[in-house]
All heavy atoms as a GROMACS GRO file, in nm:
protein
  628
    1MET      N    1  10.902   5.245  -7.846
    1MET     CA    2  10.847   5.228  -7.978
    1MET      C    3  10.914   5.330  -8.071
    1MET      O    4  10.931   5.446  -8.035
    1MET     CB    5  10.696   5.246  -7.974
    1MET     CG    6  10.630   5.215  -8.105
    1MET     SD    7  10.452   5.205  -8.091
    1MET     CE    8  10.434   5.032  -8.061
    2LEU      N    9  10.952   5.284  -8.188
    2LEU     CA   10  11.021   5.367  -8.285
    2LEU      C   11  10.969   5.332  -8.423
    2LEU      O   12  10.972   5.214  -8.461
    2LEU     CB   13  11.172   5.341  -8.275
    2LEU     CG   14  11.264   5.420  -8.365
    2LEU    CD1   15  11.263   5.568  -8.327
    2LEU    CD2   16  11.405   5.367  -8.354
    3GLU      N   17  10.922   5.431  -8.496
    3GLU     CA   18  10.864   5.408  -8.629
    3GLU      C   19  10.758   5.297  -8.623
    3GLU      O   20  10.755   5.208  -8.706
    3GLU     CB   21  10.972   5.375  -8.731
    3GLU     CG   22  11.067   5.489  -8.757
    3GLU     CD   23  11.172   5.457  -8.862
    3GLU    OE1   24  11.203   5.337  -8.884
    3GLU    OE2   25  11.223   5.551  -8.923
    4ASP      N   26  10.671   5.302  -8.524
    4ASP     CA   27  10.562   5.204  -8.505
    4ASP      C   28  10.610   5.061  -8.482
    4ASP      O   29  10.537   4.967  -8.505
    4ASP     CB   30  10.464   5.208  -8.623
    4ASP     CG   31  10.391   5.341  -8.631
    4ASP    OD1   32  10.364   5.400  -8.524
    4ASP    OD2   33  10.360   5.386  -8.743
    5LYS      N   34  10.736   5.044  -8.443
    5LYS     CA   35  10.789   4.911  -8.411
    5LYS      C   36  10.839   4.914  -8.267
    5LYS      O   37  10.884   5.017  -8.218
    5LYS     CB   38  10.906   4.874  -8.503
    5LYS     CG   39  10.868   4.863  -8.649
    5LYS     CD   40  10.991   4.832  -8.732
    5LYS     CE   41  10.958   4.835  -8.879
    5LYS     NZ   42  11.076   4.822  -8.962
    6SER      N   43  10.831   4.800  -8.202
    6SER     CA   44  10.889   4.792  -8.067
    6SER      C   45  11.008   4.696  -8.072
    6SER      O   46  11.012   4.604  -8.154
    6SER     CB   47  10.785   4.745  -7.966
    6SER     OG   48  10.736   4.618  -8.000
    7PHE      N   49  11.104   4.720  -7.986
    7PHE     CA   50  11.227   4.642  -7.982
    7PHE      C   51  11.254   4.600  -7.838
    7PHE      O   52  11.240   4.681  -7.747
    7PHE     CB   53  11.344   4.725  -8.036
    7PHE     CG   54  11.324   4.773  -8.177
    7PHE    CD1   55  11.261   4.895  -8.202
    7PHE    CD2   56  11.364   4.697  -8.284
    7PHE    CE1   57  11.241   4.939  -8.332
    7PHE    CE2   58  11.344   4.739  -8.414
    7PHE     CZ   59  11.283   4.860  -8.438
    8PRO      N   60  11.295   4.476  -7.818
    8PRO     CA   61  11.319   4.431  -7.680
    8PRO      C   62  11.444   4.494  -7.619
    8PRO      O   63  11.545   4.511  -7.688
    8PRO     CB   64  11.338   4.279  -7.695
    8PRO     CG   65  11.382   4.260  -7.836
    8PRO     CD   66  11.318   4.370  -7.916
    9VAL      N   67  11.433   4.529  -7.493
    9VAL     CA   68  11.547   4.581  -7.418
    9VAL      C   69  11.610   4.464  -7.344
    9VAL      O   70  11.542   4.389  -7.275
    9VAL     CB   71  11.503   4.690  -7.319
    9VAL    CG1   72  11.621   4.736  -7.233
    9VAL    CG2   73  11.440   4.807  -7.393
   10ARG      N   74  11.740   4.447  -7.364
   10ARG     CA   75  11.813   4.341  -7.295
   10ARG      C   76  11.908   4.403  -7.194
   10ARG      O   77  11.927   4.524  -7.191
   10ARG     CB   78  11.892   4.258  -7.397
   10ARG     CG   79  11.802   4.189  -7.500
   10ARG     CD   80  11.880   4.096  -7.593
   10ARG     NE   81  12.010   4.143  -7.636
   10ARG     CZ   82  12.033   4.215  -7.745
   10ARG    NH1   83  11.934   4.250  -7.823
   10ARG    NH2   84  12.155   4.251  -7.777
   11VAL      N   85  11.968   4.318  -7.113
   11VAL     CA   86  12.065   4.363  -7.014
   11VAL      C   87  12.196   4.292  -7.042
   11VAL      O   88  12.198   4.171  -7.066
   11VAL     CB   89  12.014   4.331  -6.871
   11VAL    CG1   90  12.118   4.371  -6.767
   11VAL    CG2   91  11.882   4.401  -6.844
   12THR      N   92  12.307   4.368  -7.042
   12THR     CA   93  12.438   4.307  -7.069
   12THR      C   94  12.476   4.214  -6.954
   12THR      O   95  12.437   4.236  -6.839
   12THR     CB   96  12.547   4.414  -7.088
   12THR    OG1   97  12.559   4.491  -6.969
   12THR    CG2   98  12.516   4.504  -7.206
   13ALA      N   99  12.554   4.113  -6.985
   13ALA     CA  100  12.588   4.010  -6.888
   13ALA      C  101  12.678   4.063  -6.776
   13ALA      O  102  12.651   4.040  -6.658
   13ALA     CB  103  12.656   3.892  -6.957
   14LYS      N  104  12.785   4.135  -6.812
   14LYS     CA  105  12.882   4.178  -6.711
   14LYS      C  106  12.834   4.295  -6.624
   14LYS      O  107  12.833   4.287  -6.503
   14LYS     CB  108  13.013   4.220  -6.777
   14LYS     CG  109  13.107   4.107  -6.804
   14LYS     CD  110  13.239   4.163  -6.851
   14LYS     CE  111  13.340   4.054  -6.874
   14LYS     NZ  112  13.468   4.108  -6.919
   15ARG      N  113  12.799   4.403  -6.687
   15ARG     CA  114  12.772   4.527  -6.615
   15ARG      C  115  12.623   4.553  -6.589
   15ARG      O  116  12.588   4.652  -6.526
   15ARG     CB  117  12.828   4.647  -6.691
   15ARG     CG  118  12.976   4.636  -6.720
   15ARG     CD  119  13.056   4.678  -6.601
   15ARG     NE  120  13.197   4.676  -6.634
   15ARG     CZ  121  13.289   4.633  -6.554
   15ARG    NH1  122  13.258   4.587  -6.436
   15ARG    NH2  123  13.415   4.633  -6.591
   16LYS      N  124  12.538   4.466  -6.644
   16LYS     CA  125  12.392   4.482  -6.627
   16LYS      C  126  12.341   4.615  -6.682
   16LYS      O  127  12.252   4.678  -6.626
   16LYS     CB  128  12.350   4.467  -6.480
   16LYS     CG  129  12.400   4.340  -6.413
   16LYS     CD  130  12.340   4.218  -6.478
   16LYS     CE  131  12.385   4.092  -6.404
   16LYS     NZ  132  12.400   3.979  -6.490
   17LEU      N  133  12.401   4.657  -6.794
   17LEU     CA  134  12.358   4.780  -6.860
   17LEU      C  135  12.247   4.747  -6.959
   17LEU      O  136  12.248   4.642  -7.023
   17LEU     CB  137  12.475   4.845  -6.934
   17LEU     CG  138  12.596   4.880  -6.847
   17LEU    CD1  139  12.712   4.924  -6.935
   17LEU    CD2  140  12.561   4.987  -6.746
   18LYS      N  141  12.152   4.838  -6.975
   18LYS     CA  142  12.044   4.816  -7.071
   18LYS      C  143  12.095   4.839  -7.212
   18LYS      O  144  12.174   4.931  -7.236
   18LYS     CB  145  11.928   4.909  -7.041
   18LYS     CG  146  11.860   4.878  -6.910
   18LYS     CD  147  11.748   4.976  -6.884
   18LYS     CE  148  11.692   4.948  -6.747
   18LYS     NZ  149  11.699   5.062  -6.658
   19GLN      N  150  12.048   4.755  -7.306
   19GLN     CA  151  12.082   4.775  -7.446
   19GLN      C  152  11.965   4.734  -7.533
   19GLN      O  153  11.886   4.649  -7.496
   19GLN     CB  154  12.208   4.700  -7.486
   19GLN     CG  155  12.194   4.551  -7.496
   19GLN     CD  156  12.323   4.487  -7.545
   19GLN    OE1  157  12.430   4.547  -7.544
   19GLN    NE2  158  12.314   4.364  -7.588
   20VAL      N  159  11.957   4.797  -7.648
   20VAL     CA  160  11.850   4.766  -7.741
   20VAL      C  161  11.905   4.774  -7.883
   20VAL      O  162  11.977   4.868  -7.917
   20VAL     CB  163  11.729   4.862  -7.722
   20VAL    CG1  164  11.767   5.006  -7.744
   20VAL    CG2  165  11.613   4.822  -7.811
   21ASP      N  166  11.878   4.674  -7.963
   21ASP     CA  167  11.913   4.674  -8.104
   21ASP      C  168  11.788   4.715  -8.181
   21ASP      O  169  11.679   4.663  -8.156
   21ASP     CB  170  11.959   4.536  -8.149
   21ASP     CG  171  12.092   4.496  -8.087
   21ASP    OD1  172  12.176   4.586  -8.064
   21ASP    OD2  173  12.112   4.377  -8.061
   22PHE      N  174  11.805   4.808  -8.274
   22PHE     CA  175  11.689   4.857  -8.349
   22PHE      C  176  11.733   4.907  -8.486
   22PHE      O  177  11.852   4.921  -8.513
   22PHE     CB  178  11.618   4.968  -8.271
   22PHE     CG  179  11.701   5.092  -8.248
   22PHE    CD1  180  11.688   5.202  -8.329
   22PHE    CD2  181  11.792   5.097  -8.143
   22PHE    CE1  182  11.763   5.317  -8.308
   22PHE    CE2  183  11.868   5.210  -8.120
   22PHE     CZ  184  11.854   5.320  -8.203
   23GLN      N  185  11.635   4.929  -8.570
   23GLN     CA  186  11.659   4.982  -8.703
   23GLN      C  187  11.596   5.120  -8.712
   23GLN      O  188  11.484   5.141  -8.666
   23GLN     CB  189  11.601   4.891  -8.810
   23GLN     CG  190  11.670   4.756  -8.814
   23GLN     CD  191  11.602   4.661  -8.908
   23GLN    OE1  192  11.483   4.671  -8.934
   23GLN    NE2  193  11.677   4.566  -8.960
   24PHE      N  194  11.669   5.213  -8.772
   24PHE     CA  195  11.620   5.350  -8.790
   24PHE      C  196  11.671   5.402  -8.923
   24PHE      O  197  11.792   5.399  -8.949
   24PHE     CB  198  11.668   5.439  -8.675
   24PHE     CG  199  11.618   5.579  -8.683
   24PHE    CD1  200  11.484   5.608  -8.659
   24PHE    CD2  201  11.702   5.683  -8.717
   24PHE    CE1  202  11.436   5.738  -8.667
   24PHE    CE2  203  11.656   5.812  -8.726
   24PHE     CZ  204  11.523   5.840  -8.701
   25ASN      N  205  11.580   5.446  -9.007
   25ASN     CA  206  11.616   5.494  -9.141
   25ASN      C  207  11.703   5.394  -9.217
   25ASN      O  208  11.801   5.432  -9.281
   25ASN     CB  209  11.686   5.630  -9.134
   25ASN     CG  210  11.592   5.743  -9.100
   25ASN    OD1  211  11.470   5.730  -9.114
   25ASN    ND2  212  11.646   5.853  -9.055
   26GLY      N  213  11.672   5.266  -9.204
   26GLY     CA  214  11.745   5.162  -9.275
   26GLY      C  215  11.881   5.128  -9.215
   26GLY      O  216  11.957   5.054  -9.276
   27ARG      N  217  11.912   5.182  -9.099
   27ARG     CA  218  12.040   5.156  -9.034
   27ARG      C  219  12.019   5.065  -8.914
   27ARG      O  220  11.923   5.082  -8.839
   27ARG     CB  221  12.104   5.287  -8.989
   27ARG     CG  222  12.134   5.380  -9.105
   27ARG     CD  223  12.170   5.517  -9.059
   27ARG     NE  224  12.306   5.520  -9.004
   27ARG     CZ  225  12.365   5.630  -8.962
   27ARG    NH1  226  12.304   5.746  -8.967
   27ARG    NH2  227  12.487   5.624  -8.913
   28ASP      N  228  12.109   4.970  -8.895
   28ASP     CA  229  12.107   4.882  -8.777
   28ASP      C  230  12.188   4.948  -8.667
   28ASP      O  231  12.309   4.969  -8.682
   28ASP     CB  232  12.166   4.744  -8.810
   28ASP     CG  233  12.078   4.666  -8.906
   28ASP    OD1  234  11.954   4.676  -8.892
   28ASP    OD2  235  12.132   4.594  -8.991
   29LEU      N  236  12.122   4.982  -8.559
   29LEU     CA  237  12.185   5.054  -8.449
   29LEU      C  238  12.168   4.979  -8.318
   29LEU      O  239  12.078   4.896  -8.304
   29LEU     CB  240  12.124   5.194  -8.434
   29LEU     CG  241  12.136   5.286  -8.555
   29LEU    CD1  242  12.050   5.409  -8.536
   29LEU    CD2  243  12.280   5.325  -8.579
   30ARG      N  244  12.254   5.010  -8.224
   30ARG     CA  245  12.242   4.958  -8.088
   30ARG      C  246  12.250   5.076  -7.991
   30ARG      O  247  12.341   5.158  -8.000
   30ARG     CB  248  12.354   4.859  -8.056
   30ARG     CG  249  12.358   4.820  -7.906
   30ARG     CD  250  12.455   4.710  -7.880
   30ARG     NE  251  12.399   4.588  -7.937
   30ARG     CZ  252  12.467   4.476  -7.956
   30ARG    NH1  253  12.594   4.469  -7.922
   30ARG    NH2  254  12.408   4.370  -8.006
   31GLY      N  255  12.154   5.083  -7.902
   31GLY     CA  256  12.157   5.181  -7.794
   31GLY      C  257  12.210   5.110  -7.671
   31GLY      O  258  12.164   5.002  -7.637
   32LEU      N  259  12.306   5.170  -7.604
   32LEU     CA  260  12.370   5.109  -7.488
   32LEU      C  261  12.378   5.211  -7.376
   32LEU      O  262  12.433   5.321  -7.393
   32LEU     CB  263  12.511   5.061  -7.525
   32LEU     CG  264  12.594   4.996  -7.417
   32LEU    CD1  265  12.528   4.869  -7.365
   32LEU    CD2  266  12.733   4.965  -7.469
   33GLU      N  267  12.322   5.176  -7.262
   33GLU     CA  268  12.326   5.262  -7.145
   33GLU      C  269  12.472   5.289  -7.108
   33GLU      O  270  12.556   5.198  -7.112
   33GLU     CB  271  12.254   5.190  -7.031
   33GLU     CG  272  12.244   5.267  -6.903
   33GLU     CD  273  12.169   5.189  -6.796
   33GLU    OE1  274  12.164   5.064  -6.802
   33GLU    OE2  275  12.117   5.254  -6.706
   34GLN      N  276  12.502   5.413  -7.071
   34GLN     CA  277  12.639   5.450  -7.036
   34GLN      C  278  12.683   5.378  -6.909
   34GLN      O  279  12.612   5.378  -6.810
   34GLN     CB  280  12.649   5.601  -7.014
   34GLN     CG  281  12.783   5.648  -6.964
   34GLN     CD  282  12.895   5.626  -7.063
   34GLN    OE1  283  12.883   5.663  -7.179
   34GLN    NE2  284  13.004   5.566  -7.020
   35ASN      N  285  12.802   5.319  -6.914
   35ASN     CA  286  12.862   5.258  -6.796
   35ASN      C  287  12.915   5.371  -6.707
   35ASN      O  288  13.008   5.442  -6.744
   35ASN     CB  289  12.978   5.166  -6.839
   35ASN     CG  290  13.045   5.098  -6.723
   35ASN    OD1  291  13.015   5.126  -6.608
   35ASN    ND2  292  13.137   5.010  -6.753
   36PRO      N  293  12.858   5.390  -6.589
   36PRO     CA  294  12.902   5.500  -6.502
   36PRO      C  295  13.038   5.477  -6.439
   36PRO      O  296  13.094   5.568  -6.378
   36PRO     CB  297  12.792   5.506  -6.395
   36PRO     CG  298  12.734   5.370  -6.392
   36PRO     CD  299  12.747   5.316  -6.532
   37GLU      N  300  13.094   5.358  -6.453
   37GLU     CA  301  13.222   5.327  -6.390
   37GLU      C  302  13.343   5.362  -6.475
   37GLU      O  303  13.456   5.345  -6.431
   37GLU     CB  304  13.225   5.179  -6.352
   37GLU     CG  305  13.119   5.142  -6.251
   37GLU     CD  306  13.109   4.992  -6.225
   37GLU    OE1  307  13.200   4.918  -6.267
   37GLU    OE2  308  13.010   4.951  -6.165
   38THR      N  309  13.323   5.411  -6.597
   38THR     CA  310  13.437   5.451  -6.680
   38THR      C  311  13.480   5.592  -6.641
   38THR      O  312  13.418   5.657  -6.556
   38THR     CB  313  13.402   5.444  -6.830
   38THR    OG1  314  13.298   5.539  -6.857
   38THR    CG2  315  13.358   5.304  -6.870
   39LYS      N  316  13.585   5.643  -6.706
   39LYS     CA  317  13.639   5.774  -6.669
   39LYS      C  318  13.598   5.886  -6.764
   39LYS      O  319  13.653   5.995  -6.757
   39LYS     CB  320  13.792   5.765  -6.662
   39LYS     CG  321  13.840   5.674  -6.552
   39LYS     CD  322  13.991   5.672  -6.545
   39LYS     CE  323  14.035   5.578  -6.433
   39LYS     NZ  324  14.179   5.572  -6.421
   40SER      N  325  13.503   5.861  -6.852
   40SER     CA  326  13.464   5.962  -6.950
   40SER      C  327  13.373   6.069  -6.888
   40SER      O  328  13.317   6.051  -6.780
   40SER     CB  329  13.390   5.897  -7.067
   40SER     OG  330  13.261   5.854  -7.026
   41ARG      N  331  13.359   6.179  -6.960
   41ARG     CA  332  13.268   6.284  -6.912
   41ARG      C  333  13.124   6.235  -6.916
   41ARG      O  334  13.042   6.278  -6.835
   41ARG     CB  335  13.284   6.412  -6.994
   41ARG     CG  336  13.241   6.399  -7.139
   41ARG     CD  337  13.259   6.532  -7.210
   41ARG     NE  338  13.234   6.519  -7.352
   41ARG     CZ  339  13.174   6.610  -7.423
   41ARG    NH1  340  13.132   6.722  -7.368
   41ARG    NH2  341  13.157   6.594  -7.552
   42TRP      N  342  13.094   6.144  -7.009
   42TRP     CA  343  12.958   6.088  -7.016
   42TRP      C  344  12.930   6.003  -6.892
   42TRP      O  345  12.820   6.005  -6.837
   42TRP     CB  346  12.940   6.005  -7.142
   42TRP     CG  347  12.981   6.078  -7.267
   42TRP    CD1  348  13.082   6.044  -7.353
   42TRP    CD2  349  12.924   6.199  -7.319
   42TRP    NE1  350  13.091   6.135  -7.454
   42TRP    CE2  351  12.995   6.232  -7.436
   42TRP    CE3  352  12.821   6.282  -7.277
   42TRP    CZ2  353  12.964   6.344  -7.513
   42TRP    CZ3  354  12.792   6.394  -7.354
   42TRP    CH2  355  12.862   6.424  -7.470
   43ALA      N  356  13.030   5.929  -6.847
   43ALA     CA  357  13.015   5.848  -6.727
   43ALA      C  358  12.995   5.937  -6.604
   43ALA      O  359  12.915   5.905  -6.516
   43ALA     CB  360  13.136   5.758  -6.707
   44ALA      N  361  13.065   6.049  -6.600
   44ALA     CA  362  13.047   6.143  -6.489
   44ALA      C  363  12.904   6.194  -6.486
   44ALA      O  364  12.844   6.207  -6.379
   44ALA     CB  365  13.146   6.258  -6.501
   45MET      N  366  12.848   6.221  -6.603
   45MET     CA  367  12.709   6.265  -6.610
   45MET      C  368  12.616   6.155  -6.560
   45MET      O  369  12.521   6.182  -6.486
   45MET     CB  370  12.671   6.306  -6.752
   45MET     CG  371  12.735   6.434  -6.799
   45MET     SD  372  12.691   6.475  -6.968
   45MET     CE  373  12.529   6.546  -6.941
   46ALA      N  374  12.644   6.031  -6.600
   46ALA     CA  375  12.562   5.917  -6.557
   46ALA      C  376  12.570   5.900  -6.405
   46ALA      O  377  12.469   5.874  -6.340
   46ALA     CB  378  12.605   5.790  -6.628
   47ARG      N  379  12.690   5.916  -6.350
   47ARG     CA  380  12.706   5.906  -6.204
   47ARG      C  381  12.627   6.013  -6.131
   47ARG      O  382  12.579   5.992  -6.020
   47ARG     CB  383  12.854   5.914  -6.165
   47ARG     CG  384  12.931   5.788  -6.192
   47ARG     CD  385  13.068   5.791  -6.126
   47ARG     NE  386  13.153   5.899  -6.172
   47ARG     CZ  387  13.230   5.895  -6.281
   47ARG    NH1  388  13.232   5.785  -6.356
   47ARG    NH2  389  13.305   5.998  -6.315
   48SER      N  390  12.612   6.128  -6.194
   48SER     CA  391  12.540   6.238  -6.128
   48SER      C  392  12.388   6.224  -6.143
   48SER      O  393  12.314   6.310  -6.098
   48SER     CB  394  12.586   6.373  -6.184
   48SER     OG  395  12.533   6.395  -6.314
   49GLY      N  396  12.346   6.115  -6.209
   49GLY     CA  397  12.203   6.089  -6.219
   49GLY      C  398  12.140   6.122  -6.352
   49GLY      O  399  12.020   6.100  -6.373
   50LYS      N  400  12.218   6.176  -6.445
   50LYS     CA  401  12.166   6.207  -6.579
   50LYS      C  402  12.148   6.077  -6.658
   50LYS      O  403  12.220   5.980  -6.636
   50LYS     CB  404  12.260   6.299  -6.655
   50LYS     CG  405  12.294   6.426  -6.583
   50LYS     CD  406  12.197   6.534  -6.614
   50LYS     CE  407  12.252   6.666  -6.566
   50LYS     NZ  408  12.163   6.742  -6.489
   51LYS      N  409  12.055   6.078  -6.751
   51LYS     CA  410  12.035   5.964  -6.841
   51LYS      C  411  12.131   5.982  -6.959
   51LYS      O  412  12.130   6.085  -7.027
   51LYS     CB  413  11.892   5.960  -6.894
   51LYS     CG  414  11.789   5.942  -6.787
   51LYS     CD  415  11.778   5.798  -6.748
   51LYS     CE  416  11.664   5.780  -6.650
   51LYS     NZ  417  11.658   5.651  -6.595
   52VAL      N  418  12.216   5.881  -6.981
   52VAL     CA  419  12.315   5.887  -7.089
   52VAL      C  420  12.309   5.756  -7.165
   52VAL      O  421  12.318   5.648  -7.105
   52VAL     CB  422  12.458   5.910  -7.035
   52VAL    CG1  423  12.558   5.921  -7.150
   52VAL    CG2  424  12.464   6.036  -6.948
   53MET      N  425  12.296   5.765  -7.298
   53MET     CA  426  12.286   5.646  -7.381
   53MET      C  427  12.379   5.663  -7.500
   53MET      O  428  12.376   5.766  -7.568
   53MET     CB  429  12.142   5.630  -7.430
   53MET     CG  430  12.112   5.500  -7.495
   53MET     SD  431  12.019   5.402  -7.378
   53MET     CE  432  11.990   5.257  -7.473
   54GLN      N  433  12.464   5.563  -7.522
   54GLN     CA  434  12.555   5.561  -7.636
   54GLN      C  435  12.486   5.487  -7.751
   54GLN      O  436  12.407   5.396  -7.728
   54GLN     CB  437  12.685   5.487  -7.600
   54GLN     CG  438  12.766   5.553  -7.491
   54GLN     CD  439  12.845   5.672  -7.541
   54GLN    OE1  440  12.856   5.699  -7.659
   54GLN    NE2  441  12.903   5.745  -7.446
   55PHE      N  442  12.518   5.525  -7.875
   55PHE     CA  443  12.462   5.458  -7.992
   55PHE      C  444  12.575   5.410  -8.081
   55PHE      O  445  12.670   5.484  -8.108
   55PHE     CB  446  12.366   5.551  -8.067
   55PHE     CG  447  12.241   5.578  -7.988
   55PHE    CD1  448  12.236   5.682  -7.897
   55PHE    CD2  449  12.132   5.494  -8.000
   55PHE    CE1  450  12.122   5.705  -7.821
   55PHE    CE2  451  12.018   5.515  -7.924
   55PHE     CZ  452  12.013   5.621  -7.834
   56LEU      N  453  12.564   5.284  -8.123
   56LEU     CA  454  12.666   5.221  -8.205
   56LEU      C  455  12.606   5.174  -8.337
   56LEU      O  456  12.488   5.135  -8.342
   56LEU     CB  457  12.726   5.099  -8.134
   56LEU     CG  458  12.796   5.122  -8.002
   56LEU    CD1  459  12.699   5.106  -7.887
   56LEU    CD2  460  12.909   5.026  -7.988
   57GLU      N  461  12.690   5.174  -8.439
   57GLU     CA  462  12.654   5.117  -8.569
   57GLU      C  463  12.773   5.036  -8.616
   57GLU      O  464  12.884   5.090  -8.627
   57GLU     CB  465  12.620   5.226  -8.670
   57GLU     CG  466  12.581   5.171  -8.806
   57GLU     CD  467  12.542   5.281  -8.903
   57GLU    OE1  468  12.594   5.394  -8.892
   57GLU    OE2  469  12.459   5.252  -8.991
   58GLY      N  470  12.752   4.908  -8.638
   58GLY     CA  471  12.862   4.822  -8.682
   58GLY      C  472  12.975   4.816  -8.581
   58GLY      O  473  13.091   4.807  -8.619
   59GLY      N  474  12.942   4.826  -8.452
   59GLY     CA  475  13.044   4.819  -8.348
   59GLY      C  476  13.117   4.949  -8.321
   59GLY      O  477  13.203   4.955  -8.234
   60ARG      N  478  13.084   5.056  -8.394
   60ARG     CA  479  13.150   5.186  -8.375
   60ARG      C  480  13.052   5.285  -8.312
   60ARG      O  481  12.936   5.292  -8.350
   60ARG     CB  482  13.197   5.242  -8.509
   60ARG     CG  483  13.302   5.153  -8.574
   60ARG     CD  484  13.347   5.210  -8.704
   60ARG     NE  485  13.425   5.331  -8.675
   60ARG     CZ  486  13.482   5.404  -8.768
   60ARG    NH1  487  13.470   5.371  -8.894
   60ARG    NH2  488  13.550   5.511  -8.734
   61TYR      N  489  13.100   5.362  -8.216
   61TYR     CA  490  13.017   5.463  -8.153
   61TYR      C  491  12.989   5.575  -8.253
   61TYR      O  492  13.082   5.630  -8.312
   61TYR     CB  493  13.086   5.519  -8.028
   61TYR     CG  494  13.091   5.420  -7.915
   61TYR    CD1  495  13.203   5.337  -7.898
   61TYR    CD2  496  12.985   5.406  -7.827
   61TYR    CE1  497  13.207   5.244  -7.795
   61TYR    CE2  498  12.989   5.313  -7.724
   61TYR     CZ  499  13.099   5.233  -7.709
   61TYR     OH  500  13.103   5.141  -7.608
   62VAL      N  501  12.862   5.607  -8.271
   62VAL     CA  502  12.825   5.710  -8.368
   62VAL      C  503  12.762   5.833  -8.301
   62VAL      O  504  12.767   5.943  -8.357
   62VAL     CB  505  12.731   5.655  -8.477
   62VAL    CG1  506  12.803   5.552  -8.563
   62VAL    CG2  507  12.604   5.596  -8.418
   63ALA      N  508  12.703   5.814  -8.183
   63ALA     CA  509  12.638   5.927  -8.115
   63ALA      C  510  12.615   5.892  -7.969
   63ALA      O  511  12.622   5.777  -7.928
   63ALA     CB  512  12.506   5.959  -8.182
   64VAL      N  513  12.586   5.997  -7.893
   64VAL     CA  514  12.548   5.980  -7.753
   64VAL      C  515  12.435   6.079  -7.726
   64VAL      O  516  12.434   6.191  -7.780
   64VAL     CB  517  12.668   6.004  -7.658
   64VAL    CG1  518  12.725   6.143  -7.671
   64VAL    CG2  519  12.630   5.975  -7.514
   65VAL      N  520  12.339   6.036  -7.648
   65VAL     CA  521  12.234   6.126  -7.600
   65VAL      C  522  12.257   6.144  -7.451
   65VAL      O  523  12.258   6.046  -7.376
   65VAL     CB  524  12.093   6.071  -7.627
   65VAL    CG1  525  11.987   6.162  -7.565
   65VAL    CG2  526  12.069   6.056  -7.776
   66ALA      N  527  12.281   6.268  -7.411
   66ALA     CA  528  12.311   6.298  -7.272
   66ALA      C  529  12.233   6.422  -7.231
   66ALA      O  530  12.238   6.524  -7.300
   66ALA     CB  531  12.461   6.321  -7.253
   67ASP      N  532  12.161   6.410  -7.123
   67ASP     CA  533  12.084   6.522  -7.070
   67ASP      C  534  11.988   6.577  -7.176
   67ASP      O  535  11.969   6.697  -7.187
   67ASP     CB  536  12.180   6.630  -7.019
   67ASP     CG  537  12.113   6.725  -6.921
   67ASP    OD1  538  12.009   6.688  -6.862
   67ASP    OD2  539  12.164   6.838  -6.905
   68GLY      N  540  11.933   6.486  -7.258
   68GLY     CA  541  11.835   6.524  -7.359
   68GLY      C  542  11.892   6.586  -7.485
   68GLY      O  543  11.817   6.632  -7.571
   69LYS      N  544  12.025   6.586  -7.500
   69LYS     CA  545  12.088   6.644  -7.619
   69LYS      C  546  12.166   6.537  -7.694
   69LYS      O  547  12.233   6.455  -7.633
   69LYS     CB  548  12.182   6.758  -7.580
   69LYS     CG  549  12.109   6.873  -7.515
   69LYS     CD  550  12.205   6.980  -7.472
   69LYS     CE  551  12.128   7.088  -7.397
   69LYS     NZ  552  12.217   7.182  -7.331
   70VAL      N  553  12.159   6.542  -7.827
   70VAL     CA  554  12.231   6.447  -7.912
   70VAL      C  555  12.366   6.505  -7.950
   70VAL      O  556  12.375   6.621  -7.991
   70VAL     CB  557  12.151   6.415  -8.041
   70VAL    CG1  558  12.229   6.318  -8.129
   70VAL    CG2  559  12.014   6.361  -8.007
   71HIS      N  560  12.470   6.424  -7.934
   71HIS     CA  561  12.605   6.462  -7.976
   71HIS      C  562  12.652   6.353  -8.072
   71HIS      O  563  12.656   6.236  -8.036
   71HIS     CB  564  12.700   6.468  -7.857
   71HIS     CG  565  12.657   6.565  -7.751
   71HIS    ND1  566  12.694   6.696  -7.752
   71HIS    CD2  567  12.577   6.549  -7.642
   71HIS    CE1  568  12.639   6.758  -7.648
   71HIS    NE2  569  12.567   6.670  -7.580
   72PHE      N  570  12.686   6.392  -8.196
   72PHE     CA  571  12.736   6.297  -8.295
   72PHE      C  572  12.888   6.294  -8.289
   72PHE      O  573  12.953   6.398  -8.279
   72PHE     CB  574  12.691   6.335  -8.436
   72PHE     CG  575  12.543   6.319  -8.456
   72PHE    CD1  576  12.457   6.426  -8.444
   72PHE    CD2  577  12.490   6.194  -8.485
   72PHE    CE1  578  12.321   6.412  -8.460
   72PHE    CE2  579  12.353   6.178  -8.503
   72PHE     CZ  580  12.268   6.287  -8.490
   73TYR      N  581  12.944   6.173  -8.293
   73TYR     CA  582  13.089   6.158  -8.297
   73TYR      C  583  13.136   6.180  -8.441
   73TYR      O  584  13.068   6.139  -8.536
   73TYR     CB  585  13.131   6.020  -8.251
   73TYR     CG  586  13.103   5.994  -8.104
   73TYR    CD1  587  13.023   5.887  -8.064
   73TYR    CD2  588  13.156   6.075  -8.006
   73TYR    CE1  589  12.998   5.862  -7.931
   73TYR    CE2  590  13.132   6.052  -7.870
   73TYR     CZ  591  13.052   5.944  -7.835
   73TYR     OH  592  13.027   5.921  -7.703
   74PRO      N  593  13.251   6.241  -8.459
   74PRO     CA  594  13.302   6.260  -8.595
   74PRO      C  595  13.334   6.125  -8.660
   74PRO      O  596  13.381   6.034  -8.593
   74PRO     CB  597  13.428   6.344  -8.578
   74PRO     CG  598  13.459   6.347  -8.432
   74PRO     CD  599  13.339   6.296  -8.358
   75ARG      N  600  13.304   6.117  -8.788
   75ARG     CA  601  13.334   5.994  -8.862
   75ARG      C  602  13.482   5.985  -8.891
   75ARG      O  603  13.543   6.082  -8.935
   75ARG     CB  604  13.256   5.990  -8.993
   75ARG     CG  605  13.109   5.973  -8.974
   75ARG     CD  606  13.038   5.976  -9.108
   75ARG     NE  607  13.083   5.866  -9.191
   75ARG     CZ  608  13.003   5.774  -9.242
   75ARG    NH1  609  12.876   5.778  -9.218
   75ARG    NH2  610  13.051   5.678  -9.316
   76LYS      N  611  13.537   5.869  -8.866
   76LYS     CA  612  13.679   5.846  -8.900
   76LYS      C  613  13.682   5.765  -9.028
   76LYS      O  614  13.626   5.656  -9.034
   76LYS     CB  615  13.749   5.772  -8.787
   76LYS     CG  616  13.758   5.854  -8.660
   76LYS     CD  617  13.827   5.778  -8.550
   76LYS     CE  618  13.827   5.862  -8.424
   76LYS     NZ  619  13.881   5.790  -8.310
   77GLU      N  620  13.745   5.818  -9.128
   77GLU     CA  621  13.749   5.751  -9.260
   77GLU      C  622  13.868   5.658  -9.269
   77GLU      O  623  13.968   5.670  -9.217
   77GLU     CB  624  13.755   5.854  -9.372
   77GLU     CG  625  13.638   5.950  -9.370
   77GLU     CD  626  13.504   5.884  -9.402
   77GLU    OE1  627  13.498   5.792  -9.486
   77GLU    OE2  628  13.403   5.926  -9.343
   0.00000   0.00000   0.00000
């Protein structure tokens, strides 16, 4: 539940990762569970059992929450 609204959690077709589309502060965002099979440091954390969730806006990664901490990606202009 976010801002007194609930949003359905879906599962991606290929990798069976959880994802949720939601609105926050007027922005359309997607939360996507980290794929542990990639080679990123976030995937390594996911493989070790940590909860890692990527956040996208308009198809671009904007942030990641890993081990309870938010990391914002720099904006590319």
